[in-house]
C-alpha positions in Angstrom: 51.1 131.7 84.9 53.6 129.7 82.9 56.0 127.3 84.7 59.5 128.4 85.0 60.7 125.6 82.8 58.1 126.5 80.0 58.9 130.2 80.4 62.7 129.7 79.9 62.1 127.1 77.1 59.9 129.1 75.1 62.0 132.2 75.3 65.1 130.1 74.3 63.1 128.6 71.4 62.3 132.4 70.3 65.6 133.6 70.6 67.0 130.6 68.5 64.8 131.4 65.9 65.7 135.0 65.9 69.3 134.0 65.7 68.8 131.6 62.8 66.8 134.2 60.8 69.7 136.6 61.4 72.3 134.6 59.8 73.3 132.6 62.8 74.6 135.3 65.1 73.0 138.6 66.7 74.9 141.2 68.9 74.4 141.2 72.7 72.3 144.2 72.4 69.6 142.4 70.4 70.0 139.4 72.8 69.4 141.5 75.8 66.4 143.2 74.4 65.0 139.8 73.4 65.7 138.3 76.9 64.2 141.4 78.8 61.2 142.5 76.5 59.9 139.8 74.4 56.1 139.9 74.9 54.8 137.4 77.4 58.4 135.7 77.8 60.9 138.3 78.6 61.8 139.2 82.2 59.9 142.4 82.2 57.2 141.2 80.2 56.1 138.1 82.0 54.2 137.9 85.2 56.8 136.2 87.4 57.2 138.2 90.7 60.5 140.8 90.6 60.4 143.1 93.4 60.7 142.2 97.2 63.0 142.2 100.1 63.4 138.6 100.4 64.1 135.5 98.0 61.0 134.0 99.4 58.6 136.4 101.3 55.3 135.8 103.0 53.0 133.2 101.4 55.7 131.9 99.5 56.0 134.9 96.9 59.4 135.0 95.4 61.4 138.1 94.3 64.8 138.7 92.9 65.7 142.2 94.0 64.6 145.3 95.9 64.8 148.7 94.7 64.7 151.7 97.1 61.1 152.6 96.8 60.3 149.0 98.0 62.8 149.7 101.0 61.3 152.7 102.5 58.9 155.3 101.7 61.2 157.7 102.9 63.2 157.4 99.7 60.3 158.7 97.4 59.5 161.5 100.2 63.0 162.8 100.1 62.9 162.9 96.1 59.8 164.5 96.1 61.3 167.8 97.7 63.5 167.8 94.5 60.7 167.3 92.1 58.6 169.9 93.8 61.2 172.3 93.3 61.7 171.6 89.7 58.1 171.7 88.9 58.1 175.2 90.6 61.0 176.5 88.7 60.0 175.1 85.5 56.5 176.3 85.9 55.1 172.8 84.9 52.8 170.6 86.7 53.4 167.0 85.1 55.5 164.3 86.2 56.7 161.5 84.0 58.3 158.2 85.3 60.3 155.9 83.1 60.1 152.3 84.4 58.0 152.6 87.2 58.4 148.9 88.4 55.9 148.0 91.3 54.6 151.7 91.4 55.9 152.2 94.8 57.9 155.4 93.9 55.0 156.8 92.2 52.7 156.4 95.0 55.1 158.1 97.4 55.8 160.9 94.9 52.0 161.5 94.5 51.2 161.3 98.1 54.2 163.7 99.0 53.7 166.5 96.2 49.9 166.3 96.2 47.9 168.8 94.2 51.1 170.4 92.7 50.9 167.5 90.2 48.1 167.6 87.9 49.2 164.5 85.8 51.6 161.7 86.3 52.6 159.7 83.3 54.2 156.2 83.5 56.3 155.2 80.4 56.6 151.4 80.6 56.8 148.7 78.0 55.8 145.9 80.5 52.2 145.1 80.4 52.6 143.1 83.4 54.2 145.6 85.4 51.6 148.2 84.1 48.8 145.9 85.8 50.8 146.0 89.2 51.2 149.6 88.9 47.4 150.3 88.3 46.6 148.1 91.5 49.1 150.2 93.4 47.9 153.5 92.2 44.1 152.9 92.3 43.7 156.0 94.8 45.2 158.2 92.3 43.6 157.1 89.2 42.4 160.2 88.2 46.0 161.7 87.7 48.0 158.7 86.5 48.1 157.6 82.9 50.3 155.3 80.8 52.2 155.5 77.7 54.4 153.1 75.7 56.6 155.8 74.3 57.6 159.5 74.3 55.4 162.1 72.9 56.6 164.4 70.1 56.8 167.4 72.7 56.5 167.0 76.6 56.6 169.6 79.5 57.3 168.5 83.0 59.7 166.9 85.2 61.1 163.4 84.3 62.2 160.8 87.0 63.9 157.4 86.3 64.9 155.1 89.1 67.3 152.0 87.9 65.8 152.1 84.5 69.0 153.0 82.3 70.7 150.0 83.8 68.1 147.8 81.9 68.5 149.2 78.5 70.5 146.9 76.0 74.2 147.3 75.8 76.6 146.1 73.1 79.4 144.1 74.4 83.2 144.6 73.2 85.8 142.0 73.9 89.6 142.7 73.4 91.5 139.3 72.8 95.0 139.5 71.7 95.0 143.1 71.3 92.1 143.1 68.7 88.7 144.6 69.5 85.6 142.4 68.5 81.9 142.6 69.2 80.6 139.8 71.5 77.3 138.4 70.4 75.3 135.2 70.5 75.1 132.2 68.2 73.6 128.7 68.1 76.0 125.9 69.3 74.8 122.7 67.5 77.7 120.5 68.5 75.7 118.8 71.4 72.6 116.5 71.5 70.3 119.9 72.0 71.4 123.0 70.3 72.1 125.9 72.9 72.9 129.4 72.8 76.7 130.4 73.0 79.0 133.3 72.8 80.8 134.2 69.4 83.0 137.1 68.9 82.9 139.1 65.6 85.3 141.6 64.1 84.0 145.3 64.6 84.9 148.9 64.1 83.3 149.7 67.5 85.5 150.9 70.1 84.9 152.0 74.1 84.8 156.0 74.1 88.1 155.9 75.7 91.5 154.5 74.9 92.1 151.6 77.3 95.8 151.3 77.8 97.6 148.0 77.4 97.0 144.8 75.4 95.5 142.6 78.0 92.2 140.9 77.5 89.3 143.4 78.3 85.6 142.9 78.2 83.2 146.0 78.6 80.1 147.4 77.4 78.8 150.5 75.2 75.5 152.1 75.8 74.0 153.3 72.3 70.5 152.6 73.5 70.5 154.5 76.6 72.2 157.2 74.7 69.9 157.3 72.1 67.0 157.5 74.8 68.6 160.5 76.2 69.2 162.1 72.8 65.2 161.8 72.2 64.4 163.0 75.6 66.6 165.9 75.3 64.9 166.7 71.9 61.3 166.3 73.0 61.6 167.8 76.6 60.6 171.5 75.7 60.3 172.7 79.2 60.9 171.0 82.7 63.9 169.0 84.2 64.9 165.2 84.3 66.6 163.2 87.1 68.0 159.7 86.8 69.0 157.4 89.7 71.1 154.5 88.9 74.6 152.6 89.6 77.3 153.5 87.3 80.4 155.7 87.0 81.8 158.7 84.8 83.5 157.6 81.9 87.1 157.5 83.1 86.0 155.2 86.1 83.9 152.8 83.8 86.7 152.2 81.5 89.3 151.9 84.0 92.3 149.7 82.9 91.6 147.5 85.7 87.9 146.9 85.1 88.7 144.2 82.6 85.6 142.2 83.1 82.9 144.7 82.6 79.9 145.5 84.6 77.2 143.0 83.1 75.4 141.3 85.7 72.2 139.2 86.3 69.9 139.0 89.3 67.5 136.3 90.3 66.5 135.3 93.9 68.7 138.0 95.5 71.6 136.6 93.9 73.9 137.7 91.3 76.0 136.0 88.3 77.4 136.9 85.1 75.7 134.3 82.7 72.9 135.8 80.8 72.5 132.8 78.6 71.1 130.7 81.1 67.7 130.9 82.9 66.5 133.3 80.2 63.3 135.1 81.2 63.7 134.3 84.9 66.6 136.9 85.7 67.2 140.4 85.3 70.2 141.7 83.2 71.8 145.0 83.8 74.8 147.0 83.1 76.2 150.0 85.0 75.6 153.4 83.6 78.2 155.5 81.9 77.1 158.9 83.2 79.5 160.9 80.9 78.0 159.3 77.8 74.5 160.1 79.0 75.4 163.8 79.7 77.1 164.2 76.4 74.2 162.8 74.4 71.6 164.9 76.3 73.6 168.0 75.6 74.5 167.6 72.0 71.1 166.5 70.9 68.7 168.8 72.4 70.4 171.1 74.5 69.6 169.6 78.1 72.1 171.2 80.7 73.4 169.1 83.5 71.8 170.6 86.6 74.1 168.1 88.8 75.8 164.9 89.5 76.5 163.2 92.9 76.0 160.0 94.9 72.7 158.9 95.8 73.7 159.4 99.6 74.7 163.0 99.1 71.6 163.6 97.0 69.1 162.1 99.5 70.8 164.1 102.5 70.6 167.4 100.4 67.0 166.7 99.9 66.4 166.3 103.9 66.3 162.6 103.9 67.7 162.6 107.6 65.3 165.3 109.0 62.4 163.1 107.5 63.7 160.2 109.6 63.3 162.2 112.9 60.2 160.2 113.8 60.5 157.1 111.7 60.4 153.6 112.8 63.3 151.6 113.4 62.7 149.6 110.4 62.4 152.7 108.1 65.7 154.2 109.9 67.4 150.9 109.1 66.3 150.9 105.5 67.1 154.3 104.9 70.6 153.8 106.1 71.0 151.2 103.4 70.3 154.0 101.0 72.8 156.4 102.2 75.8 154.2 103.6 78.8 154.0 101.4 79.2 150.3 101.7 75.4 149.7 100.7 73.8 151.8 98.0 74.9 155.5 99.0 78.0 155.4 96.9 77.6 153.1 94.1 74.0 154.6 93.1 74.5 158.1 91.5 72.0 160.6 90.6 72.3 163.0 87.6 69.9 165.8 86.9 69.1 167.9 83.7 67.2 171.2 82.9 65.8 172.7 79.9 66.8 176.3 79.6 68.8 178.4 82.1 70.5 176.6 84.8 69.3 176.8 88.2 70.4 175.6 91.8 68.9 172.3 92.4 68.8 171.4 96.1 69.8 167.7 95.5 73.2 169.0 94.4 73.7 171.6 96.8 76.6 169.9 98.5 78.9 167.3 97.2 78.3 168.0 93.3 80.5 165.9 91.3 79.7 167.2 87.7 83.3 168.1 87.3 84.1 164.4 87.1 81.9 163.7 84.1 
């Protein structure tokens, strides 16, 4: 494994080369793509540990963040109830997971749903994570396969947990009443050239008019919306569910959200400086669920099954009854998933279906589709 210093310096040199070859400037979406996905160097493409409950765990293993499946298996067991219903209603037997991380959710779903699933396809760009997934899913090897892109047509039920927030975003900055696109350049004024911010004139705008003339920084999500459009076009039979942190459009572009949502994660700490420690920390942005819904509907006729908080979705799927005989540790972790001040309110769930609408159990109570 490369040292942290060599990893960062190697990625910085690569990004600087791309910037130089691009005329001295690249948009932030291109930078984010390079920082996260450059083969062997990007955060999701290198072998550094990422998932875990503590900054330094047993045997000195480090981690940067914990996703819900790593916190408790009851997360996957609850979601399995929704996915099993979707398989039955859509008369399909395949599950597709985007960005499977450690493989924990896949394992929970396969164990919970059992023979109702005939194939489980993981779409993941990271070779390092694919290897970890293979190790975690060894007992399900006959069902699990990997793909690096969507097929031309697909049938089945799609699941994605915290995958949309890692898709590259464009940054837009309003300064002195004028909108510009924020990107990355090379600052050669010091002894050692370094990456720096630079704003350039642009016709790009947020999807909503933001009142006032005060300085404002935000994101737009062309990559995530293009992904949804492609999925909508190629999913000919089935349903899709995505869990992530984010807001409807009117909340996302609220006049007071003037610093945007871009955030980096390393060692269970957060910062807003993606230009440092490249390759060693995650870079994320919240999801605009309105934009996703519109992209899915307009491109391929995916209808919205529902939209709600993670807390309400998990409770609708029977999370509380599943915990009746759970250990104290699992109960404690599950509470973090549904408490408003933890992950329950910030994280949302959106569901889509191909064809006629049906009543999904996860949105039976507390559906917020009207807010999109």
